[in-house]
PDB file of all heavy atoms in Angstrom:
ATOM      1  N   MET A   1      78.090  15.197   3.477  1.00  0.00           N
ATOM      2  CA  MET A   1      76.952  15.800   3.959  1.00  0.00           C
ATOM      3  C   MET A   1      76.107  14.761   4.662  1.00  0.00           C
ATOM      4  O   MET A   1      75.888  13.691   4.226  1.00  0.00           O
ATOM      5  CB  MET A   1      76.099  16.359   2.816  1.00  0.00           C
ATOM      6  CG  MET A   1      75.729  17.869   3.050  1.00  0.00           C
ATOM      7  SD  MET A   1      74.733  18.692   1.727  1.00  0.00           S
ATOM      8  CE  MET A   1      75.158  17.953   0.175  1.00  0.00           C
ATOM      9  N   THR A   2      75.633  15.122   5.856  1.00  0.00           N
ATOM     10  CA  THR A   2      74.770  14.161   6.737  1.00  0.00           C
ATOM     11  C   THR A   2      73.605  15.004   7.177  1.00  0.00           C
ATOM     12  O   THR A   2      73.612  16.194   6.960  1.00  0.00           O
ATOM     13  CB  THR A   2      75.542  13.627   7.802  1.00  0.00           C
ATOM     14  OG1 THR A   2      75.980  14.676   8.698  1.00  0.00           O
ATOM     15  CG2 THR A   2      76.706  12.808   7.423  1.00  0.00           C
ATOM     16  N   GLY A   3      72.641  14.335   7.656  1.00  0.00           N
ATOM     17  CA  GLY A   3      71.537  15.114   8.298  1.00  0.00           C
ATOM     18  C   GLY A   3      70.128  14.391   8.452  1.00  0.00           C
ATOM     19  O   GLY A   3      70.280  13.194   8.071  1.00  0.00           O
ATOM     20  N   ASP A   4      69.210  15.090   8.646  1.00  0.00           N
ATOM     21  CA  ASP A   4      67.849  14.560   8.681  1.00  0.00           C
ATOM     22  C   ASP A   4      66.853  15.592   8.021  1.00  0.00           C
ATOM     23  O   ASP A   4      67.323  16.515   7.351  1.00  0.00           O
ATOM     24  CB  ASP A   4      67.472  14.172  10.141  1.00  0.00           C
ATOM     25  CG  ASP A   4      67.503  15.412  11.193  1.00  0.00           C
ATOM     26  OD1 ASP A   4      67.351  16.459  10.647  1.00  0.00           O
ATOM     27  OD2 ASP A   4      67.854  15.064  12.276  1.00  0.00           O
ATOM     28  N   ASP A   5      65.621  15.551   8.221  1.00  0.00           N
ATOM     29  CA  ASP A   5      64.640  16.371   7.689  1.00  0.00           C
ATOM     30  C   ASP A   5      64.753  17.695   8.298  1.00  0.00           C
ATOM     31  O   ASP A   5      64.426  18.689   7.591  1.00  0.00           O
ATOM     32  CB  ASP A   5      63.303  15.869   8.029  1.00  0.00           C
ATOM     33  CG  ASP A   5      63.062  14.612   7.118  1.00  0.00           C
ATOM     34  OD1 ASP A   5      63.644  14.394   6.226  1.00  0.00           O
ATOM     35  OD2 ASP A   5      61.989  13.846   7.474  1.00  0.00           O
ATOM     36  N   GLN A   6      65.269  17.951   9.338  1.00  0.00           N
ATOM     37  CA  GLN A   6      65.381  19.253   9.963  1.00  0.00           C
ATOM     38  C   GLN A   6      66.722  19.981   9.984  1.00  0.00           C
ATOM     39  O   GLN A   6      66.772  21.215   9.973  1.00  0.00           O
ATOM     40  CB  GLN A   6      64.907  19.120  11.569  1.00  0.00           C
ATOM     41  CG  GLN A   6      63.514  18.816  11.686  1.00  0.00           C
ATOM     42  CD  GLN A   6      63.192  18.698  13.107  1.00  0.00           C
ATOM     43  OE1 GLN A   6      63.937  18.892  13.957  1.00  0.00           O
ATOM     44  NE2 GLN A   6      61.872  18.386  13.447  1.00  0.00           N
ATOM     45  N   ARG A   7      67.742  19.216   9.776  1.00  0.00           N
ATOM     46  CA  ARG A   7      69.061  19.844   9.843  1.00  0.00           C
ATOM     47  C   ARG A   7      70.046  19.053   8.784  1.00  0.00           C
ATOM     48  O   ARG A   7      70.015  17.783   8.665  1.00  0.00           O
ATOM     49  CB  ARG A   7      69.712  19.625  11.237  1.00  0.00           C
ATOM     50  CG  ARG A   7      71.129  19.921  11.374  1.00  0.00           C
ATOM     51  CD  ARG A   7      71.786  19.901  12.541  1.00  0.00           C
ATOM     52  NE  ARG A   7      70.943  20.611  13.595  1.00  0.00           N
ATOM     53  CZ  ARG A   7      70.996  20.469  14.856  1.00  0.00           C
ATOM     54  NH1 ARG A   7      71.705  19.537  15.411  1.00  0.00           N
ATOM     55  NH2 ARG A   7      70.416  21.244  15.633  1.00  0.00           N
ATOM     56  N   ARG A   8      70.684  19.754   8.070  1.00  0.00           N
ATOM     57  CA  ARG A   8      71.775  19.236   7.145  1.00  0.00           C
ATOM     58  C   ARG A   8      73.075  19.758   7.573  1.00  0.00           C
ATOM     59  O   ARG A   8      73.379  20.927   7.955  1.00  0.00           O
ATOM     60  CB  ARG A   8      71.365  19.741   5.702  1.00  0.00           C
ATOM     61  CG  ARG A   8      72.295  19.228   4.666  1.00  0.00           C
ATOM     62  CD  ARG A   8      72.010  17.845   4.256  1.00  0.00           C
ATOM     63  NE  ARG A   8      70.714  17.678   3.870  1.00  0.00           N
ATOM     64  CZ  ARG A   8      70.275  16.389   3.792  1.00  0.00           C
ATOM     65  NH1 ARG A   8      70.955  15.318   4.072  1.00  0.00           N
ATOM     66  NH2 ARG A   8      68.938  16.329   3.470  1.00  0.00           N
ATOM     67  N   VAL A   9      74.075  18.823   7.621  1.00  0.00           N
ATOM     68  CA  VAL A   9      75.363  19.068   8.141  1.00  0.00           C
ATOM     69  C   VAL A   9      76.334  18.874   6.983  1.00  0.00           C
ATOM     70  O   VAL A   9      76.413  17.883   6.297  1.00  0.00           O
ATOM     71  CB  VAL A   9      75.791  18.183   9.393  1.00  0.00           C
ATOM     72  CG1 VAL A   9      77.199  18.471   9.750  1.00  0.00           C
ATOM     73  CG2 VAL A   9      74.813  18.312  10.525  1.00  0.00           C
ATOM     74  N   VAL A  10      77.137  19.915   6.795  1.00  0.00           N
ATOM     75  CA  VAL A  10      78.154  19.895   5.700  1.00  0.00           C
ATOM     76  C   VAL A  10      79.528  19.805   6.519  1.00  0.00           C
ATOM     77  O   VAL A  10      79.911  20.748   7.202  1.00  0.00           O
ATOM     78  CB  VAL A  10      78.218  21.215   4.819  1.00  0.00           C
ATOM     79  CG1 VAL A  10      79.288  21.104   3.684  1.00  0.00           C
ATOM     80  CG2 VAL A  10      76.781  21.365   4.097  1.00  0.00           C
ATOM     81  N   HIS A  11      80.148  18.682   6.281  1.00  0.00           N
ATOM     82  CA  HIS A  11      81.486  18.473   7.068  1.00  0.00           C
ATOM     83  C   HIS A  11      82.573  18.925   6.051  1.00  0.00           C
ATOM     84  O   HIS A  11      82.629  18.559   4.937  1.00  0.00           O
ATOM     85  CB  HIS A  11      81.674  16.933   7.246  1.00  0.00           C
ATOM     86  CG  HIS A  11      80.610  16.256   8.138  1.00  0.00           C
ATOM     87  ND1 HIS A  11      80.626  16.419   9.469  1.00  0.00           N
ATOM     88  CD2 HIS A  11      79.373  15.802   7.783  1.00  0.00           C
ATOM     89  CE1 HIS A  11      79.508  15.874   9.949  1.00  0.00           C
ATOM     90  NE2 HIS A  11      78.699  15.481   8.904  1.00  0.00           N
ATOM     91  N   VAL A  12      83.471  19.813   6.645  1.00  0.00           N
ATOM     92  CA  VAL A  12      84.623  20.290   5.963  1.00  0.00           C
ATOM     93  C   VAL A  12      85.792  19.769   6.603  1.00  0.00           C
ATOM     94  O   VAL A  12      86.063  19.854   7.769  1.00  0.00           O
ATOM     95  CB  VAL A  12      84.658  21.836   5.990  1.00  0.00           C
ATOM     96  CG1 VAL A  12      85.999  22.407   5.373  1.00  0.00           C
ATOM     97  CG2 VAL A  12      83.377  22.502   5.478  1.00  0.00           C
ATOM     98  N   GLY A  13      86.598  19.046   5.816  1.00  0.00           N
ATOM     99  CA  GLY A  13      87.789  18.432   6.341  1.00  0.00           C
ATOM    100  C   GLY A  13      89.042  18.582   5.529  1.00  0.00           C
ATOM    101  O   GLY A  13      88.859  19.021   4.293  1.00  0.00           O
ATOM    102  N   GLY A  14      90.286  18.576   6.028  1.00  0.00           N
ATOM    103  CA  GLY A  14      91.442  18.753   5.246  1.00  0.00           C
ATOM    104  C   GLY A  14      91.742  20.109   5.222  1.00  0.00           C
ATOM    105  O   GLY A  14      91.369  21.043   5.962  1.00  0.00           O
ATOM    106  N   GLU A  15      92.572  20.383   4.228  1.00  0.00           N
ATOM    107  CA  GLU A  15      93.142  21.727   4.005  1.00  0.00           C
ATOM    108  C   GLU A  15      92.242  22.536   3.115  1.00  0.00           C
ATOM    109  O   GLU A  15      91.660  22.012   2.030  1.00  0.00           O
ATOM    110  CB  GLU A  15      94.522  21.654   3.316  1.00  0.00           C
ATOM    111  CG  GLU A  15      95.183  22.982   3.306  1.00  0.00           C
ATOM    112  CD  GLU A  15      96.617  22.847   2.729  1.00  0.00           C
ATOM    113  OE1 GLU A  15      97.212  21.750   2.927  1.00  0.00           O
ATOM    114  OE2 GLU A  15      97.160  23.830   2.121  1.00  0.00           O
ATOM    115  N   MET A  16      91.810  23.719   3.450  1.00  0.00           N
ATOM    116  CA  MET A  16      90.947  24.490   2.678  1.00  0.00           C
ATOM    117  C   MET A  16      91.796  25.714   2.028  1.00  0.00           C
ATOM    118  O   MET A  16      92.279  26.522   2.882  1.00  0.00           O
ATOM    119  CB  MET A  16      89.739  25.109   3.517  1.00  0.00           C
ATOM    120  CG  MET A  16      88.728  25.852   2.650  1.00  0.00           C
ATOM    121  SD  MET A  16      88.153  25.066   1.278  1.00  0.00           S
ATOM    122  CE  MET A  16      87.175  23.625   1.929  1.00  0.00           C
ATOM    123  N   ASP A  17      91.764  25.798   0.771  1.00  0.00           N
ATOM    124  CA  ASP A  17      92.406  26.984   0.116  1.00  0.00           C
ATOM    125  C   ASP A  17      91.637  27.452  -1.182  1.00  0.00           C
ATOM    126  O   ASP A  17      90.574  26.777  -1.248  1.00  0.00           O
ATOM    127  CB  ASP A  17      93.865  26.597  -0.195  1.00  0.00           C
ATOM    128  CG  ASP A  17      94.004  25.328  -1.233  1.00  0.00           C
ATOM    129  OD1 ASP A  17      92.997  24.955  -1.869  1.00  0.00           O
ATOM    130  OD2 ASP A  17      95.024  24.565  -1.116  1.00  0.00           O
ATOM    131  N   ILE A  18      92.140  28.372  -1.773  1.00  0.00           N
ATOM    132  CA  ILE A  18      91.382  28.840  -2.906  1.00  0.00           C
ATOM    133  C   ILE A  18      91.059  27.751  -3.968  1.00  0.00           C
ATOM    134  O   ILE A  18      89.975  27.894  -4.748  1.00  0.00           O
ATOM    135  CB  ILE A  18      92.176  30.150  -3.498  1.00  0.00           C
ATOM    136  CG1 ILE A  18      91.213  30.795  -4.394  1.00  0.00           C
ATOM    137  CG2 ILE A  18      93.352  29.606  -4.264  1.00  0.00           C
ATOM    138  CD1 ILE A  18      90.096  31.596  -3.696  1.00  0.00           C
ATOM    139  N   ASP A  19      91.916  26.849  -4.109  1.00  0.00           N
ATOM    140  CA  ASP A  19      91.645  25.748  -5.155  1.00  0.00           C
ATOM    141  C   ASP A  19      90.528  24.790  -4.744  1.00  0.00           C
ATOM    142  O   ASP A  19      89.813  24.260  -5.581  1.00  0.00           O
ATOM    143  CB  ASP A  19      92.982  24.909  -5.284  1.00  0.00           C
ATOM    144  CG  ASP A  19      94.052  25.810  -5.981  1.00  0.00           C
ATOM    145  OD1 ASP A  19      93.688  26.701  -6.758  1.00  0.00           O
ATOM    146  OD2 ASP A  19      95.198  25.517  -5.716  1.00  0.00           O
ATOM    147  N   ARG A  20      90.354  24.638  -3.399  1.00  0.00           N
ATOM    148  CA  ARG A  20      89.187  23.748  -2.972  1.00  0.00           C
ATOM    149  C   ARG A  20      87.971  24.493  -2.626  1.00  0.00           C
ATOM    150  O   ARG A  20      86.986  23.882  -2.276  1.00  0.00           O
ATOM    151  CB  ARG A  20      89.746  22.966  -1.790  1.00  0.00           C
ATOM    152  CG  ARG A  20      90.933  22.074  -2.131  1.00  0.00           C
ATOM    153  CD  ARG A  20      91.389  21.187  -1.086  1.00  0.00           C
ATOM    154  NE  ARG A  20      90.227  20.114  -1.028  1.00  0.00           N
ATOM    155  CZ  ARG A  20      90.210  19.309   0.084  1.00  0.00           C
ATOM    156  NH1 ARG A  20      91.010  19.517   1.160  1.00  0.00           N
ATOM    157  NH2 ARG A  20      89.392  18.408   0.216  1.00  0.00           N
ATOM    158  N   ALA A  21      87.947  25.850  -2.624  1.00  0.00           N
ATOM    159  CA  ALA A  21      86.724  26.653  -2.357  1.00  0.00           C
ATOM    160  C   ALA A  21      85.617  26.318  -3.256  1.00  0.00           C
ATOM    161  O   ALA A  21      84.442  26.212  -2.747  1.00  0.00           O
ATOM    162  CB  ALA A  21      87.058  28.117  -2.356  1.00  0.00           C
ATOM    163  N   PRO A  22      85.802  25.902  -4.515  1.00  0.00           N
ATOM    164  CA  PRO A  22      84.591  25.648  -5.401  1.00  0.00           C
ATOM    165  C   PRO A  22      83.891  24.423  -4.947  1.00  0.00           C
ATOM    166  O   PRO A  22      82.684  24.256  -4.963  1.00  0.00           O
ATOM    167  CB  PRO A  22      85.127  25.518  -6.771  1.00  0.00           C
ATOM    168  CG  PRO A  22      86.459  26.314  -6.804  1.00  0.00           C
ATOM    169  CD  PRO A  22      86.857  26.281  -5.482  1.00  0.00           C
ATOM    170  N   MET A  23      84.666  23.444  -4.352  1.00  0.00           N
ATOM    171  CA  MET A  23      83.966  22.240  -3.821  1.00  0.00           C
ATOM    172  C   MET A  23      83.176  22.459  -2.619  1.00  0.00           C
ATOM    173  O   MET A  23      82.077  21.856  -2.556  1.00  0.00           O
ATOM    174  CB  MET A  23      85.217  21.228  -3.463  1.00  0.00           C
ATOM    175  CG  MET A  23      84.606  19.917  -3.033  1.00  0.00           C
ATOM    176  SD  MET A  23      85.842  18.657  -3.047  1.00  0.00           S
ATOM    177  CE  MET A  23      87.244  19.314  -2.106  1.00  0.00           C
ATOM    178  N   LEU A  24      83.564  23.380  -1.728  1.00  0.00           N
ATOM    179  CA  LEU A  24      82.773  23.836  -0.659  1.00  0.00           C
ATOM    180  C   LEU A  24      81.492  24.596  -1.083  1.00  0.00           C
ATOM    181  O   LEU A  24      80.486  24.354  -0.577  1.00  0.00           O
ATOM    182  CB  LEU A  24      83.568  24.644   0.442  1.00  0.00           C
ATOM    183  CG  LEU A  24      82.848  25.281   1.623  1.00  0.00           C
ATOM    184  CD1 LEU A  24      82.168  24.136   2.432  1.00  0.00           C
ATOM    185  CD2 LEU A  24      83.823  25.954   2.483  1.00  0.00           C
ATOM    186  N   HIS A  25      81.764  25.435  -1.974  1.00  0.00           N
ATOM    187  CA  HIS A  25      80.676  26.220  -2.684  1.00  0.00           C
ATOM    188  C   HIS A  25      79.509  25.292  -3.084  1.00  0.00           C
ATOM    189  O   HIS A  25      78.357  25.493  -2.937  1.00  0.00           O
ATOM    190  CB  HIS A  25      81.177  27.209  -3.711  1.00  0.00           C
ATOM    191  CG  HIS A  25      80.008  27.866  -4.283  1.00  0.00           C
ATOM    192  ND1 HIS A  25      79.451  27.355  -5.510  1.00  0.00           N
ATOM    193  CD2 HIS A  25      79.491  29.066  -4.141  1.00  0.00           C
ATOM    194  CE1 HIS A  25      78.494  28.267  -5.963  1.00  0.00           C
ATOM    195  NE2 HIS A  25      78.485  29.255  -5.000  1.00  0.00           N
ATOM    196  N   ASP A  26      79.981  24.283  -3.885  1.00  0.00           N
ATOM    197  CA  ASP A  26      79.028  23.393  -4.422  1.00  0.00           C
ATOM    198  C   ASP A  26      78.360  22.559  -3.510  1.00  0.00           C
ATOM    199  O   ASP A  26      77.119  22.414  -3.511  1.00  0.00           O
ATOM    200  CB  ASP A  26      79.722  22.462  -5.423  1.00  0.00           C
ATOM    201  CG  ASP A  26      80.234  23.056  -6.683  1.00  0.00           C
ATOM    202  OD1 ASP A  26      79.905  24.145  -6.935  1.00  0.00           O
ATOM    203  OD2 ASP A  26      81.157  22.436  -7.358  1.00  0.00           O
ATOM    204  N   ALA A  27      79.026  22.174  -2.318  1.00  0.00           N
ATOM    205  CA  ALA A  27      78.260  21.425  -1.337  1.00  0.00           C
ATOM    206  C   ALA A  27      77.305  22.286  -0.599  1.00  0.00           C
ATOM    207  O   ALA A  27      76.181  21.781  -0.280  1.00  0.00           O
ATOM    208  CB  ALA A  27      79.291  20.845  -0.230  1.00  0.00           C
ATOM    209  N   LEU A  28      77.660  23.496  -0.234  1.00  0.00           N
ATOM    210  CA  LEU A  28      76.701  24.454   0.391  1.00  0.00           C
ATOM    211  C   LEU A  28      75.647  24.789  -0.541  1.00  0.00           C
ATOM    212  O   LEU A  28      74.400  24.813  -0.115  1.00  0.00           O
ATOM    213  CB  LEU A  28      77.435  25.732   0.823  1.00  0.00           C
ATOM    214  CG  LEU A  28      78.463  25.587   1.940  1.00  0.00           C
ATOM    215  CD1 LEU A  28      79.243  26.798   2.120  1.00  0.00           C
ATOM    216  CD2 LEU A  28      77.787  25.100   3.136  1.00  0.00           C
ATOM    217  N   HIS A  29      75.775  24.879  -1.793  1.00  0.00           N
ATOM    218  CA  HIS A  29      74.638  25.262  -2.769  1.00  0.00           C
ATOM    219  C   HIS A  29      73.648  24.196  -2.859  1.00  0.00           C
ATOM    220  O   HIS A  29      72.566  24.283  -2.775  1.00  0.00           O
ATOM    221  CB  HIS A  29      75.291  25.447  -4.135  1.00  0.00           C
ATOM    222  CG  HIS A  29      74.399  25.945  -5.114  1.00  0.00           C
ATOM    223  ND1 HIS A  29      73.675  24.984  -5.991  1.00  0.00           N
ATOM    224  CD2 HIS A  29      73.747  27.084  -5.518  1.00  0.00           C
ATOM    225  CE1 HIS A  29      72.794  25.834  -6.756  1.00  0.00           C
ATOM    226  NE2 HIS A  29      72.817  26.981  -6.468  1.00  0.00           N
ATOM    227  N   VAL A  30      74.158  22.900  -2.794  1.00  0.00           N
ATOM    228  CA  VAL A  30      73.263  21.782  -2.882  1.00  0.00           C
ATOM    229  C   VAL A  30      72.474  21.655  -1.506  1.00  0.00           C
ATOM    230  O   VAL A  30      71.229  21.534  -1.642  1.00  0.00           O
ATOM    231  CB  VAL A  30      74.100  20.397  -3.068  1.00  0.00           C
ATOM    232  CG1 VAL A  30      73.245  19.217  -2.714  1.00  0.00           C
ATOM    233  CG2 VAL A  30      74.663  20.364  -4.484  1.00  0.00           C
ATOM    234  N   ALA A  31      73.069  21.881  -0.359  1.00  0.00           N
ATOM    235  CA  ALA A  31      72.530  21.880   0.806  1.00  0.00           C
ATOM    236  C   ALA A  31      71.344  22.862   0.957  1.00  0.00           C
ATOM    237  O   ALA A  31      70.283  22.596   1.549  1.00  0.00           O
ATOM    238  CB  ALA A  31      73.439  22.041   1.995  1.00  0.00           C
ATOM    239  N   ILE A  32      71.643  24.032   0.458  1.00  0.00           N
ATOM    240  CA  ILE A  32      70.671  25.192   0.570  1.00  0.00           C
ATOM    241  C   ILE A  32      69.482  25.070  -0.473  1.00  0.00           C
ATOM    242  O   ILE A  32      68.392  25.396  -0.154  1.00  0.00           O
ATOM    243  CB  ILE A  32      71.404  26.570   0.281  1.00  0.00           C
ATOM    244  CG1 ILE A  32      72.399  26.737   1.509  1.00  0.00           C
ATOM    245  CG2 ILE A  32      70.441  27.669   0.176  1.00  0.00           C
ATOM    246  CD1 ILE A  32      73.407  27.793   1.276  1.00  0.00           C
ATOM    247  N   THR A  33      69.807  24.608  -1.723  1.00  0.00           N
ATOM    248  CA  THR A  33      68.847  24.671  -2.731  1.00  0.00           C
ATOM    249  C   THR A  33      68.044  23.435  -2.954  1.00  0.00           C
ATOM    250  O   THR A  33      67.130  23.282  -3.853  1.00  0.00           O
ATOM    251  CB  THR A  33      69.425  25.031  -4.047  1.00  0.00           C
ATOM    252  OG1 THR A  33      70.381  24.071  -4.457  1.00  0.00           O
ATOM    253  CG2 THR A  33      70.083  26.421  -3.940  1.00  0.00           C
ATOM    254  N   GLN A  34      68.394  22.339  -2.209  1.00  0.00           N
ATOM    255  CA  GLN A  34      67.710  21.039  -2.351  1.00  0.00           C
ATOM    256  C   GLN A  34      66.222  21.209  -2.098  1.00  0.00           C
ATOM    257  O   GLN A  34      65.767  21.626  -1.068  1.00  0.00           O
ATOM    258  CB  GLN A  34      68.275  20.033  -1.421  1.00  0.00           C
ATOM    259  CG  GLN A  34      67.838  18.651  -1.557  1.00  0.00           C
ATOM    260  CD  GLN A  34      68.594  17.689  -0.652  1.00  0.00           C
ATOM    261  OE1 GLN A  34      69.270  18.072   0.230  1.00  0.00           O
ATOM    262  NE2 GLN A  34      68.432  16.374  -0.844  1.00  0.00           N
ATOM    263  N   PRO A  35      65.394  20.790  -3.083  1.00  0.00           N
ATOM    264  CA  PRO A  35      63.889  20.841  -2.979  1.00  0.00           C
ATOM    265  C   PRO A  35      63.493  19.965  -1.753  1.00  0.00           C
ATOM    266  O   PRO A  35      64.013  18.920  -1.499  1.00  0.00           O
ATOM    267  CB  PRO A  35      63.402  20.230  -4.255  1.00  0.00           C
ATOM    268  CG  PRO A  35      64.440  20.332  -5.209  1.00  0.00           C
ATOM    269  CD  PRO A  35      65.747  20.218  -4.428  1.00  0.00           C
ATOM    270  N   GLY A  36      62.642  20.673  -0.854  1.00  0.00           N
ATOM    271  CA  GLY A  36      62.222  19.906   0.268  1.00  0.00           C
ATOM    272  C   GLY A  36      63.270  19.695   1.287  1.00  0.00           C
ATOM    273  O   GLY A  36      63.215  18.768   2.268  1.00  0.00           O
ATOM    274  N   GLY A  37      64.359  20.563   1.292  1.00  0.00           N
ATOM    275  CA  GLY A  37      65.505  20.326   2.090  1.00  0.00           C
ATOM    276  C   GLY A  37      65.148  20.840   3.519  1.00  0.00           C
ATOM    277  O   GLY A  37      64.117  21.324   3.857  1.00  0.00           O
ATOM    278  N   SER A  38      66.243  20.681   4.277  1.00  0.00           N
ATOM    279  CA  SER A  38      66.073  21.098   5.832  1.00  0.00           C
ATOM    280  C   SER A  38      66.092  22.563   6.003  1.00  0.00           C
ATOM    281  O   SER A  38      66.672  23.295   5.136  1.00  0.00           O
ATOM    282  CB  SER A  38      67.223  20.364   6.597  1.00  0.00           C
ATOM    283  OG  SER A  38      68.359  20.676   6.052  1.00  0.00           O
ATOM    284  N   GLY A  39      65.554  22.986   7.095  1.00  0.00           N
ATOM    285  CA  GLY A  39      65.471  24.454   7.488  1.00  0.00           C
ATOM    286  C   GLY A  39      66.798  24.953   8.046  1.00  0.00           C
ATOM    287  O   GLY A  39      66.894  26.131   8.307  1.00  0.00           O
ATOM    288  N   GLU A  40      67.619  24.007   8.378  1.00  0.00           N
ATOM    289  CA  GLU A  40      68.888  24.552   9.072  1.00  0.00           C
ATOM    290  C   GLU A  40      70.058  23.774   8.410  1.00  0.00           C
ATOM    291  O   GLU A  40      70.068  22.626   8.162  1.00  0.00           O
ATOM    292  CB  GLU A  40      68.900  23.981  10.551  1.00  0.00           C
ATOM    293  CG  GLU A  40      70.002  24.447  11.422  1.00  0.00           C
ATOM    294  CD  GLU A  40      69.981  24.061  12.778  1.00  0.00           C
ATOM    295  OE1 GLU A  40      68.829  23.476  13.237  1.00  0.00           O
ATOM    296  OE2 GLU A  40      70.860  24.274  13.588  1.00  0.00           O
ATOM    297  N   ILE A  41      71.134  24.545   8.182  1.00  0.00           N
ATOM    298  CA  ILE A  41      72.254  24.153   7.510  1.00  0.00           C
ATOM    299  C   ILE A  41      73.468  24.355   8.536  1.00  0.00           C
ATOM    300  O   ILE A  41      73.684  25.457   9.079  1.00  0.00           O
ATOM    301  CB  ILE A  41      72.696  24.909   6.284  1.00  0.00           C
ATOM    302  CG1 ILE A  41      71.589  24.887   5.257  1.00  0.00           C
ATOM    303  CG2 ILE A  41      73.957  24.320   5.614  1.00  0.00           C
ATOM    304  CD1 ILE A  41      71.114  23.558   4.743  1.00  0.00           C
ATOM    305  N   VAL A  42      74.171  23.206   8.852  1.00  0.00           N
ATOM    306  CA  VAL A  42      75.271  23.399   9.804  1.00  0.00           C
ATOM    307  C   VAL A  42      76.563  23.043   9.066  1.00  0.00           C
ATOM    308  O   VAL A  42      76.629  22.081   8.321  1.00  0.00           O
ATOM    309  CB  VAL A  42      75.117  22.405  11.005  1.00  0.00           C
ATOM    310  CG1 VAL A  42      76.308  22.470  11.954  1.00  0.00           C
ATOM    311  CG2 VAL A  42      73.925  22.691  11.746  1.00  0.00           C
ATOM    312  N   VAL A  43      77.596  23.990   9.229  1.00  0.00           N
ATOM    313  CA  VAL A  43      78.833  23.706   8.585  1.00  0.00           C
ATOM    314  C   VAL A  43      79.779  23.311   9.611  1.00  0.00           C
ATOM    315  O   VAL A  43      80.192  24.070  10.661  1.00  0.00           O
ATOM    316  CB  VAL A  43      79.417  24.950   7.810  1.00  0.00           C
ATOM    317  CG1 VAL A  43      80.828  24.823   7.274  1.00  0.00           C
ATOM    318  CG2 VAL A  43      78.389  25.496   6.800  1.00  0.00           C
ATOM    319  N   ASP A  44      80.147  21.995   9.700  1.00  0.00           N
ATOM    320  CA  ASP A  44      81.174  21.365  10.675  1.00  0.00           C
ATOM    321  C   ASP A  44      82.473  21.593  10.310  1.00  0.00           C
ATOM    322  O   ASP A  44      82.978  20.937   9.185  1.00  0.00           O
ATOM    323  CB  ASP A  44      80.746  19.919  10.718  1.00  0.00           C
ATOM    324  CG  ASP A  44      81.634  19.299  11.737  1.00  0.00           C
ATOM    325  OD1 ASP A  44      82.613  19.933  12.353  1.00  0.00           O
ATOM    326  OD2 ASP A  44      81.555  18.034  11.845  1.00  0.00           O
ATOM    327  N   LEU A  45      83.313  22.395  10.999  1.00  0.00           N
ATOM    328  CA  LEU A  45      84.711  22.837  10.498  1.00  0.00           C
ATOM    329  C   LEU A  45      85.676  22.009  11.573  1.00  0.00           C
ATOM    330  O   LEU A  45      86.878  22.428  11.516  1.00  0.00           O
ATOM    331  CB  LEU A  45      84.816  24.345  10.697  1.00  0.00           C
ATOM    332  CG  LEU A  45      84.007  25.111   9.774  1.00  0.00           C
ATOM    333  CD1 LEU A  45      84.306  26.569  10.043  1.00  0.00           C
ATOM    334  CD2 LEU A  45      84.334  24.894   8.321  1.00  0.00           C
ATOM    335  N   ASN A  46      85.243  21.000  12.165  1.00  0.00           N
ATOM    336  CA  ASN A  46      86.121  20.317  13.143  1.00  0.00           C
ATOM    337  C   ASN A  46      87.392  19.726  12.460  1.00  0.00           C
ATOM    338  O   ASN A  46      88.355  19.547  13.058  1.00  0.00           O
ATOM    339  CB  ASN A  46      85.482  19.262  13.847  1.00  0.00           C
ATOM    340  CG  ASN A  46      84.530  19.817  15.000  1.00  0.00           C
ATOM    341  OD1 ASN A  46      85.062  20.762  15.619  1.00  0.00           O
ATOM    342  ND2 ASN A  46      83.372  19.231  15.212  1.00  0.00           N
ATOM    343  N   GLY A  47      87.204  19.333  11.189  1.00  0.00           N
ATOM    344  CA  GLY A  47      88.264  18.645  10.361  1.00  0.00           C
ATOM    345  C   GLY A  47      89.091  19.562   9.478  1.00  0.00           C
ATOM    346  O   GLY A  47      89.984  19.111   8.847  1.00  0.00           O
ATOM    347  N   TRP A  48      88.800  20.928   9.585  1.00  0.00           N
ATOM    348  CA  TRP A  48      89.461  21.907   8.729  1.00  0.00           C
ATOM    349  C   TRP A  48      90.873  22.334   9.111  1.00  0.00           C
ATOM    350  O   TRP A  48      91.051  22.463  10.374  1.00  0.00           O
ATOM    351  CB  TRP A  48      88.482  23.075   8.679  1.00  0.00           C
ATOM    352  CG  TRP A  48      89.009  24.182   7.864  1.00  0.00           C
ATOM    353  CD1 TRP A  48      89.124  24.285   6.532  1.00  0.00           C
ATOM    354  CD2 TRP A  48      89.540  25.382   8.381  1.00  0.00           C
ATOM    355  NE1 TRP A  48      89.694  25.517   6.207  1.00  0.00           N
ATOM    356  CE2 TRP A  48      90.003  26.197   7.242  1.00  0.00           C
ATOM    357  CE3 TRP A  48      89.671  26.032   9.649  1.00  0.00           C
ATOM    358  CZ2 TRP A  48      90.494  27.508   7.395  1.00  0.00           C
ATOM    359  CZ3 TRP A  48      90.216  27.288   9.695  1.00  0.00           C
ATOM    360  CH2 TRP A  48      90.645  27.977   8.570  1.00  0.00           C
ATOM    361  N   ARG A  49      91.702  22.444   8.211  1.00  0.00           N
ATOM    362  CA  ARG A  49      92.961  22.893   8.561  1.00  0.00           C
ATOM    363  C   ARG A  49      93.299  24.057   7.589  1.00  0.00           C
ATOM    364  O   ARG A  49      92.880  24.050   6.387  1.00  0.00           O
ATOM    365  CB  ARG A  49      94.114  21.843   8.251  1.00  0.00           C
ATOM    366  CG  ARG A  49      93.944  20.705   9.147  1.00  0.00           C
ATOM    367  CD  ARG A  49      95.164  19.818   8.965  1.00  0.00           C
ATOM    368  NE  ARG A  49      95.588  19.523   7.594  1.00  0.00           N
ATOM    369  CZ  ARG A  49      95.173  18.479   7.004  1.00  0.00           C
ATOM    370  NH1 ARG A  49      94.633  17.566   7.481  1.00  0.00           N
ATOM    371  NH2 ARG A  49      95.755  18.317   5.714  1.00  0.00           N
ATOM    372  N   SER A  50      93.992  24.995   7.917  1.00  0.00           N
ATOM    373  CA  SER A  50      94.487  26.225   7.101  1.00  0.00           C
ATOM    374  C   SER A  50      95.848  25.967   6.497  1.00  0.00           C
ATOM    375  O   SER A  50      96.573  25.300   6.966  1.00  0.00           O
ATOM    376  CB  SER A  50      94.324  27.548   7.888  1.00  0.00           C
ATOM    377  OG  SER A  50      95.099  27.492   8.950  1.00  0.00           O
TER     378      SER A  50
END
């Protein structure tokens, strides 16, 4: 995860399947619920493979 006060970027890389979905869920949950977090969440899928 990277970002600044206004935007948080969650980078998704590698192969995404049902076994790795909880890891993505956890990263998004942290980005969304972080106290004082940013108002915009961006999910970067450039490194994602199916």
